[in-house]
N, C-alpha and C positions, 0 to 999 in steps of 0.2 A: 468466426470469431473475430472481433476487432480488438487490438491492443492499442491504447492510447498512451503516448508519452506526455509527461507533464512539461512544466516550465511556466514562466510567469503568465503567458497568454492563456494557457489551458487552465491554470488555477483560478483565473478570474471568470472563466466561463464553464466551469464543471457543470453547473445546473443546466445550462443549454445543451452541452455535449451529452449529458446523461439522457435528458429529455428526448433528444434526436435519437439516440440509440435505442430507447425504449419504444418510441413511436415507430421506428423502422424494424423493431423486432430483432436487433442486432445484439447477440451476447457480447459483452465487452469487458475487457480486463484493464485495470488502470495501474499506474506506477506509483500511486499515492492512495493511502487509506481514506483520505478526505473525500474522494470521489464516491467511494462506496457508502460513506455516511450520508451523502445526499442523493443516493439512489443508483449508483453505478452497480454492476453485477459482482465484480470480484477484484480482489487486490491480493497479490502475493509479493512479498518483498521484505527487505530488512526491517527489523523492529527499530523504528525511529527513536523511541525513548532510550533503547540500549545504545544506539549510536551516539546520542547526545551525552549519555553518561560516559562513554569512552572518550569523547572530546573533552569533557570536563576533567577527566583524569589526565589527559595529555597536557591540558593547560596547567593543571596543578604541578605536574612534573617540571614543566618549563619555568613556571614562577619560582619553583624551588631550586632552579639552577641548572637543570638538564639541558643539554643542547638538543634542539629539534632533530638535527641530523643523526643524533645517536639513538633517537627512539625508534623502536621497531614499526614496520608497516603492519597494520592490523586489517583484517576483513571482518565483516559481520559475522557473528556466530549464532544469532537468533533471528529466525524469519517468521512472518506471520501470514496466515491464510484467512482472509475475511470474505464471506459470501453474504450477498443480500438475497434472501429467498423471495422476498416480495418482488424484486425486480426479475428474478428467474421465472416466476409465475407470469408476469407481464409480458415477457418475450417468448413464452412458451417453452421454457427449458426445464427439465427435471435434473436436479443435482443428485448424483448417486449418493446413498447412504454412507458408503466408505469414504467418500470425499468430504461429506458433512462431518463425519467423525474425526477427520484430520484438522478441520477448521479451528482456528483459535477463537474466532468470533462468528456467529451466524446471526444476521439481522433478519428478524421476522416481520 
């Protein structure tokens, strides 16, 4: 299994990276959901929408006069598992039913 970390360079080349992983029959896991949407096998990580909602709540508190240093540090509380079954088939991988049942989104 290959795990690919993101960043500006990787985000610009997801399609190429995903195509290479599929061609090489490498199961691959990504740190961003976008990679799975373009054909990557799997993503597991914090729910980005929830994180932005928390950021908005912090900004609101700061605009209302709270000092940033007085705000508590928070960690993500909601995580997502996204699996691309089409890609699993292309790399010759069978995803167990109990894993699929836990997935938040399955791309067929």
